[in-house]
C-alpha positions in Angstrom: 88.7 212.9 48.3 91.2 213.7 50.2 89.8 216.3 52.0 87.0 218.0 53.6 85.0 220.9 52.2 84.7 224.1 53.9 81.1 224.8 55.1 79.2 227.4 53.3 79.6 230.6 52.9 83.4 231.0 52.6 86.1 232.5 51.3 88.9 231.6 49.5 91.6 233.9 49.6 94.9 233.6 47.1 98.3 234.0 47.7 101.8 234.5 46.4 103.1 230.8 47.8 103.2 227.1 46.8 99.3 225.6 46.0 97.8 222.1 46.2 97.9 220.1 42.8 95.4 222.5 41.0 92.6 220.2 40.2 92.5 221.2 44.4 92.4 224.3 44.4 89.8 224.5 41.0 87.6 222.3 43.2 87.4 225.2 46.3 87.9 227.5 43.5 84.7 226.9 41.8 83.1 226.4 45.3 83.3 229.5 46.8 81.1 232.5 47.5 83.8 235.4 47.3 87.6 234.7 45.9 89.9 237.3 47.0 93.5 237.7 45.4 96.0 239.1 48.5 98.7 240.9 46.0 100.8 238.3 44.0 97.7 236.1 44.3 96.4 237.7 41.2 99.9 235.7 39.3 98.2 232.3 40.2 94.3 233.8 39.2 95.8 234.5 35.8 97.7 232.0 34.8 95.3 229.8 35.1 92.4 231.7 34.1 90.1 232.5 37.0 87.9 235.6 37.8 88.6 237.2 41.2 85.7 239.3 42.8 88.2 241.1 44.9 92.1 241.6 44.3 94.0 243.6 48.0 96.6 244.8 49.2 99.9 247.0 48.4 99.9 245.4 44.9 104.2 245.4 44.8 103.7 241.8 43.4 100.9 241.9 40.8 102.5 241.2 37.5 101.7 244.3 35.1 99.9 242.2 32.3 97.7 239.6 34.7 96.8 243.5 36.8 95.7 245.1 33.5 94.1 241.7 32.4 91.7 242.6 35.8 91.8 246.3 35.3 90.1 245.6 31.7 88.1 242.8 33.7 86.5 245.6 35.5 87.6 243.4 38.6 87.6 245.5 41.5 91.4 246.3 42.9 92.2 247.6 46.5 95.5 249.3 47.1 95.9 249.4 50.9 99.7 250.6 51.4 100.0 249.8 54.9 103.6 248.6 55.9 102.6 247.1 59.5 100.3 244.1 58.2 101.1 242.1 54.9 98.8 241.3 52.4 97.0 238.6 53.6 96.6 240.3 57.2 95.1 243.2 55.0 92.6 241.0 52.9 91.8 240.0 56.3 89.9 242.8 57.4 88.8 243.7 55.0 87.2 240.9 54.2 85.8 240.7 58.0 84.5 243.6 57.9 82.6 243.9 55.4 81.0 239.9 55.1 80.2 236.8 57.6 82.0 233.8 56.0 81.6 230.2 58.0 85.0 229.1 56.3 87.9 230.9 54.3 90.2 228.9 52.8 93.5 230.1 52.3 95.6 228.9 49.1 99.2 229.9 48.1 99.9 231.3 51.9 102.7 228.3 52.7 105.6 227.1 51.8 108.6 229.2 49.5 109.8 231.4 52.5 109.0 229.1 55.8 108.5 233.1 57.2 106.0 234.0 55.3 104.9 230.7 56.5 104.8 230.8 60.2 103.4 234.8 59.6 100.2 232.7 58.2 99.5 230.5 61.0 100.4 233.4 63.4 97.8 235.5 61.6 95.0 233.0 61.5 95.9 231.6 64.8 94.9 235.5 66.4 91.5 235.8 64.1 88.5 236.7 66.7 86.1 235.0 63.8 84.3 232.1 64.8 84.8 230.4 61.1 87.0 227.4 60.4 90.2 228.0 58.2 91.7 226.0 55.7 95.0 226.7 54.5 96.0 224.7 51.8 99.9 223.9 51.0 101.4 221.3 48.0 101.5 218.0 50.4 99.0 219.2 53.5 96.2 221.2 54.9 95.6 222.8 57.5 92.5 222.9 59.3 92.5 225.6 62.2 89.4 225.4 64.4 87.2 227.3 67.0 85.8 225.7 70.0 82.9 223.7 69.0 81.4 220.1 67.6 83.2 218.5 63.8 83.3 215.5 62.0 85.7 214.8 59.1 85.8 212.6 56.1 90.0 211.8 55.8 90.3 208.6 53.9 91.3 205.4 56.8 95.2 205.0 57.4 96.1 208.9 56.3 98.3 210.1 58.7 96.9 213.4 61.2 98.2 215.1 63.6 96.8 217.8 66.3 98.4 221.0 67.7 96.7 223.3 70.5 96.7 227.2 70.1 97.8 227.4 72.3 96.1 225.3 74.4 92.1 223.5 74.2 90.4 222.4 76.7 87.6 219.6 77.4 89.1 217.7 73.6 87.5 214.2 72.8 88.3 212.5 69.6 87.2 209.3 67.8 88.2 207.8 64.7 91.7 208.4 65.2 94.7 205.4 66.2 95.1 207.4 69.3 91.9 209.1 70.7 91.5 211.5 73.4 88.6 212.2 75.7 88.1 215.5 77.7 92.1 216.0 77.4 93.9 219.3 78.1 96.0 219.5 74.9 98.8 222.3 75.4 101.5 223.6 72.6 103.6 220.2 72.5 104.3 216.9 70.6 101.6 214.8 72.1 99.2 214.9 68.9 101.8 214.6 66.6 101.1 211.5 63.8 97.8 210.0 64.8 95.8 208.5 62.2 92.6 207.8 60.6 91.1 204.6 61.1 87.5 205.8 60.7 86.3 207.5 57.4 84.5 209.7 60.0 86.4 211.8 62.5 85.1 213.8 65.1 87.0 215.9 67.0 84.8 218.0 70.8 86.3 220.9 72.3 85.0 223.9 74.3 88.2 226.8 74.6 90.9 227.6 72.7 91.6 226.3 69.2 93.3 223.2 67.1 95.4 222.8 64.3 94.7 219.8 62.4 97.4 218.7 60.0 96.0 216.2 57.4 99.4 214.5 54.9 98.2 214.3 51.5 98.6 210.8 50.7 98.6 211.0 46.6 
């Protein structure tokens, strides 16, 4: 297993960007309690013969064939036309107003366009939900964690980087080549390019958020 599985119940949101290998995507989708396509994410679902629970967004990116396919299957399609928010933010607002999840998995929201990728991380950072967010690109996963105690299982000798969003207080780690003990981590490069030396990696902190980036090694 290359990546930690999300804590149930969890929601998967599909976007219109780059995806990790299809085996990872399908495994994450298979265990989801709710699968939502954020506008053009419906194209990925359609091409891979997946049936989402909801399709949300301004619906300007979904292909006509995909829209008709899911209309025929009676999948709920909700048009949200606000130009102040992008489709991911619209989707998250819609979901968090109606459901409660321990984790969110975002697929297809990184890559293709750097501005969209940066917006994705900003949107996740400002969420007030206590949920863990796992965001996937073609080559890595990004875990955005609220305060708490965490244990993740990674292959030994995989590269991990830890960043503050914008600051993490009393941060302690174990299982890494360079661990922290009760540290205050601020924005910057201090947590860049660490390495897992044990299969179980622990993180504990009591304020702020951290961004953990795990690079896949296939």
